[in-house]
C-alpha positions in Angstrom: -10.2 6.4 -12.6 -7.2 6.8 -10.8 -4.5 4.0 -9.7 -3.2 6.9 -7.3 -2.1 5.2 -4.2 -3.9 7.3 -0.6 -0.3 8.3 1.2 0.0 6.3 4.7 1.6 8.9 7.4 2.6 8.7 10.8 -0.3 10.8 11.7 -3.2 8.3 11.0 -3.9 7.1 13.8 -5.5 4.2 15.3 -9.6 3.6 15.9 -9.4 3.4 12.8 -13.2 1.7 11.4 -14.1 -1.0 8.4 -17.5 -1.8 8.1 -19.0 -3.2 5.2 -22.4 -2.7 3.5 -24.7 -3.7 0.9 -27.9 -2.4 -0.8 -30.7 -4.0 0.4 -34.6 -3.2 -0.4 -36.8 -4.3 1.8 -40.9 -4.0 1.1 -43.5 -5.3 3.9 -46.7 -6.3 2.7 -49.8 -5.0 3.8 -50.5 -6.2 7.0 -46.7 -6.3 8.0 -46.6 -9.6 8.4 -43.9 -10.3 6.0 -41.1 -9.0 4.3 -39.9 -9.0 0.9 -36.3 -8.1 0.3 -33.9 -7.9 -2.5 -30.0 -7.2 -2.2 -28.8 -5.1 -4.9 -24.7 -6.0 -4.6 -23.3 -9.0 -4.6 -20.5 -8.0 -2.8 -20.3 -5.4 -0.1 -18.9 -1.7 -0.2 -16.8 -1.0 2.8 -17.0 2.0 4.7 -13.8 3.0 5.9 -13.0 5.8 8.9 -9.4 6.9 9.6 -9.0 9.8 12.0 -6.1 12.0 11.8 -4.4 12.7 14.6 -1.8 15.6 13.3 -0.6 16.6 9.3 2.2 19.3 9.9 2.1 22.0 7.5 5.8 22.9 7.3 8.0 23.0 4.5 7.5 20.1 1.8 4.6 18.9 4.2 2.3 16.1 4.6 0.1 18.9 4.4 0.0 19.6 1.2 0.6 16.4 0.1 -2.4 15.1 1.3 -4.1 18.4 -0.4 -2.2 17.5 -3.7 -3.6 14.2 -3.8 -7.2 15.4 -3.3 -7.4 17.9 -5.6 -5.5 15.5 -8.0 -8.7 13.3 -7.8 -11.2 15.9 -7.5 -12.6 15.1 -4.3 -15.4 12.4 -4.7 -14.7 12.4 -8.9 -12.3 9.8 -9.1 -11.2 6.6 -7.8 -8.0 5.8 -6.0 -6.5 3.0 -4.4 -6.0 2.3 -0.5 -4.0 -0.4 1.2 -5.7 -1.2 4.1 -3.6 -2.2 6.9 -4.1 -5.9 7.7 -6.5 -6.1 5.1 -4.2 -6.6 2.5 -2.7 -9.4 2.1 -3.4 -13.1 1.5 -1.8 -16.3 2.3 -2.3 -19.7 0.3 -6.1 -18.3 -0.6 -7.5 -21.0 -3.3 -8.1 -19.9 -6.9 -10.0 -22.8 -8.1 -9.2 -26.4 -9.5 -7.4 -27.2 -12.4 -9.4 -29.5 -15.4 -6.8 -29.6 -18.0 -8.7 -27.0 -19.9 -9.4 -23.6 -18.0 -6.4 -21.2 -17.8 -7.8 -18.2 -16.4 -8.4 -17.8 -12.9 -9.8 -14.3 -10.5 -7.7 -13.7 -7.8 -10.0 -13.5 -4.8 -9.6 -13.7 -1.2 -11.9 -15.9 1.2 -13.1 -14.3 4.7 -14.0 -16.3 7.7 -16.9 -18.1 7.2 -16.8 -18.9 3.4 -17.8 -15.2 1.6 -15.3 -14.9 -1.5 -14.9 -11.3 -3.0 -13.1 -11.1 -6.2 -9.5 -9.0 -5.9 -9.6 -6.3 -8.9 -6.7 -4.3 -8.0 -3.8 -6.7 -7.2 -0.5 -5.2 -6.1 1.8 -7.3 -8.8 5.0 -6.4 -6.9 3.6 -8.9 -4.5 1.7 -11.8 -5.9 2.7 -15.4 -6.3 0.9 -18.1 -7.5 1.2 -21.8 -6.8 0.0 -25.4 -8.5 -0.4 -28.2 -5.5 2.1 -26.1 -3.5 5.2 -25.7 -5.7 5.8 -22.1 -6.4 4.7 -21.5 -10.3 6.9 -19.6 -12.2 6.5 -15.9 -13.0 7.0 -16.8 -17.1 4.5 -19.3 -17.0 1.2 -17.2 -16.4 0.7 -13.7 -16.5 -1.5 -11.4 -14.1 -3.6 -8.2 -15.3 -4.1 -5.3 -13.5 -7.5 -6.5 -12.8 -6.7 -9.5 -11.4 -7.4 -12.3 -13.9 -4.5 -14.8 -14.0 -3.8 -16.2 -17.0 -1.5 -19.6 -17.7 0.3 -20.4 -20.2 -0.5 -24.2 -20.2 -4.0 -24.6 -17.9 -3.2 -26.6 -15.3 -4.1 -29.8 -15.0 -6.6 -31.9 -13.5 -7.1 -32.0 -10.2 -4.3 -29.4 -9.5 -5.0 -27.3 -6.8 -4.4 -23.0 -7.8 -3.5 -20.9 -4.9 -1.9 -17.4 -4.6 -0.1 -15.4 -2.1 0.0 -11.8 -2.2 -1.5 -8.3 -1.2 -4.0 -6.2 -3.1 -5.6 -2.6 -2.6 -9.1 -1.6 -2.4 -10.4 0.7 -4.9 -11.8 3.1 -3.0 -13.7 7.2 -3.3 -13.7 10.0 -1.1 -17.2 10.0 1.5 -16.9 13.7 0.8 -16.4 17.0 -1.3 -14.7 18.6 1.3 -12.4 18.5 4.3 -13.0 19.3 7.6 -9.4 19.6 9.1 -8.7 21.8 12.3 -5.4 23.7 12.9 -4.9 22.6 17.0 -1.1 24.2 17.1 0.6 26.4 15.3 0.9 24.9 11.4 -0.3 21.2 13.0 -3.6 19.7 11.8 -6.6 17.3 12.6 -9.4 15.3 11.3 -11.7 13.4 13.0 -13.9 11.9 10.7 -11.6 11.3 7.7 -13.5 8.9 5.4 -14.3 7.3 2.1 -15.5 4.1 0.4 -14.2 1.1 -1.3 -14.0 -2.4 -1.8 -11.0 -5.3 -3.4 -13.7 -5.2 -6.0 -13.8 -2.7 -9.1 -17.5 -1.8 -7.7 -17.0 1.8 -7.9 -16.1 1.5 -11.4 -16.9 -1.5 -13.2 -14.3 -3.4 -14.8 
């Protein structure tokens, strides 16, 4: 596991794809009239595809930095962090309600429709906690690298605990090889630059 963050370059173009997938096993009855279904993942993995329009290969190049990153994580061997544009921020997201005893809460995101994913890779530089809408002083709580919030004093009974901040997806590359094309002198592109990941540490566990 690595905490390296995937560099972002101007050559990372639009038409990015971000799609969730689960691991569901389906068994049909002998007559095929009924199905037994079992989902083996509580949280989805997300498949990312980021077309790379151009990485230059001139002095102190984007290409060298990208390959340095790819080599350092050994292709698919190690996981790393991805700061996904437009899917890296939450605002006033509910963590829970105090009961006067519980002092620890896991950071999370809540999708429209109510599906909840824990956040195990917060960007600790952007992580604010609120109790009943009032910003909680940083010295009153601690946030771990895996997104566990621990208050020095348990929030009072009925207190609403929320957070605003940023987070990463823990990812791995989808292939042990790249497929860049030199379409002009020292200028490279790849149409299917893909990797998988999640706000949850599914790929490495906790």
